N, C-alpha and C positions, 0 to 999 in steps of 0.2 A: 504493500500500500504506500509505503514511503516514496516510491518512485513516481507516484501519481500526483504528488504535492511538491512542486519544485522549491518552495521556500521551507527550509528546515530550521526550526527555532532551537533554543537552548534547552537541554534536558533539565527537568526540575525534580529534585528529590522530595518525595512526599514525607513530611514531618508529622509528628504527633499533633502539633498545633493546627495542622491542616485537616485533621480528622474529626469527625463528629461522634456522637454517642453510638452510632451503628458500627464504628470501627473502620470506616472508609472515608475517603476524602469528601469533605463537605462540598456541596454544589457551588458555593461561592468561589472556591478555589479553581474549579474548572474554568469559570468565567475569567478569573484573574490570570490564569495561565494563558488563555487565549488573548486577553487584552494587553498583557505585559510585553508582547513581542513587538516593541517599538521599531527594531530594525526592519521588520516586515512593512510597517507603515511608511518608513523612510523609503523603501523600495518603490512606493507609489510616487515618490517625489514630494511628499507632504511633511516637510520638516518645520522647525521653528521659523526658518526663512520664509516658507510659504505662508505661514500664519502672519508674519510681519507684513506681507504684501496685502493682507486683509482678507484672506480666504482660509477656510477650514472645511472639515467634514463633520456632520452629525450622524449618529447612528439612528436610522429609522426603524430598523427591526433587527432583532438578534434571536436566533433559535438555537438551543442546545439540546442535543439528544444524548442521553447517558446509556451506554451499552454494557460496559463492564466496570466493575469496581476497581478503584485504585486504592491501595492500602499503604500504610506507613512502611517506609524503607524501599518502596518501588520508585522507579524513575518514570516520569511522564514526558513524552517527546511530542511537542506541538509541531505540526506541519501545515502549510497553507498553500492556497492556490486561488487565482482569480477565475471567476466564471463568466462575467459579462460586464460591459460598460456601456453606458448611454451618456449623453451630454451632461446630465446632472447626477447620475447615479452610478454606483459601483456595487456589484454583487460578488462577494468573495466568501470563502469558507476555509475550514480547517478541521483537522482531526488531532486528537491526542492519542498517541500510540503507547501501549504498555511495553515492557521490556521484551515480550515475545513478538512484538510487532502487530498485535491485535488492536483494533480500534476500541478505545475506551469511551471516547466521546466525539461527537460531531458538532461543529458550529457552522451556521450560515449567517451572514450579515449583509444588510443593505445600508449603504452610506449615501448621504446626499451632500452635494457640494454647496457651500454656504458663503455668501458675501458677509463678512463679519461686521461691516459697517451698517448694513440694513438688517442683518440676522435673518435674511431670506435666502431661499435657494437661488442658485444661478448656474449657468452653464460653465463648464471648465473651458480653458483655452484649447484651441485646436491642437497645440503642441502637447498639452497634457493628455487629451483624449487619444491622440495618436500613440503616445508612450504607453498608455494603459491598454489600448487595443493590441499593440504588439505583445504586451505581457500576457493578455488573455490568449492570444494565438499561441504563444510559446508554451504556456501552461497547458493548453488544450492538446498540444502535440504529444504530451505524455500519455494520452489515451483516456478513455472514459473512466469515471470513478465507479466504485462498486456499490453505490447507494443512490437513491433518488433524492434530488434536490426538492426542498419544500418551498423555498422562496424564489420569486421571479422578479425581473425588472423589465 
């Protein structure tokens, strides 16, 4: 599965503090692992410099599916890929793999491009859209994923 997701994040060791009363990782930490991969967001071209230009992205929707438990002492490996881009929207997703390479969780996200001066949606520049379309094509070339997408743009 790792080969279907071109961006590989940093492995995260599951600690006792991340676990709940059921003895497995609490759902909040799945979201945190998916959201903490800032180098992934930088690959979009959206750094602090982009924000200084007056633009950002807001999350419109986030869907997480939990498939296998993650327990203390295991390593979680987040992997990401872009699915689609439109002038104002990005659809991307990721998986958290356990040490055996099985999918522990799946996330899908839809982001909207925002003019921070008006705090309203706006189209990305042609250059940005072109960059993202190239990334979608590159990521799609790894082949189809082994699960159905729930979100669409």
